Residue, then its C-alpha position, 0 to 999 in steps of 0.5 A: q485461497v485469497q491472499l494479500v501480502e505486503s513486503g518491503g518494510g523496514l528501518v530507514q533514516p529520515g530522507g531515505s526511501l523504501r519500496l513496499s509491495c502488495t502481492a495478491s492471489g486467489f481473486t481477479f486482481t485486475g478487477y480490484v482497486i488497491n489502496w494503501y493505508r497506515q496506522a501509527p501507534g495510538k492513531e487511527r488507520e489512515f488512507v495513504a494512496g490508491i490505484g484504480t483498475t485502469g491505473g488512476t491514482n490518488y494520494a493523501d495530501s501528506v504524501k503527495g510528491r513523495f510517494t508513488i503508487s503503481r500496479d503490475n497486473a502480471p504478477n498481481t502486484v501493487s507497489l508503493q515507492m516512498s521517498s523523502l521519508k519523515p519520522e511521521d511516516t512511521a507506521v504499519y502499512y496495510c494494503k486493501a483490495i476493493r472489488l469492482w468486478g470479477f471473482g473474489p471477496n468484496d474487500y480484503w486486508g493484508q496483514g501489514t508491514q512495519v515502516t520505521v523512519s528514525s536516525 
């Protein structure tokens, strides 16, 4: 059974930090690009950060220097360390797995985790 589960969201004050995790099962994790997206109320879902199968990373301009994405292939987890959080970072954060090789679906979304930045 394919699963992609986000965790670590919550309420944090401006300037604070949170660490989100995306844990995968049911497919060849090492063969997938893992991206984080977010969707704020009334806005379209937008790309936040991504990490490739060999560890290459890229970030949206709005989070560069504040967010860091990393992956641990054992145990199938991608983390998003978020620092210097701003109210405009408030959104539901989703991870998405995109297959480059191996067994599993072509792409798959998690259910999301809420991040609220407010004083």
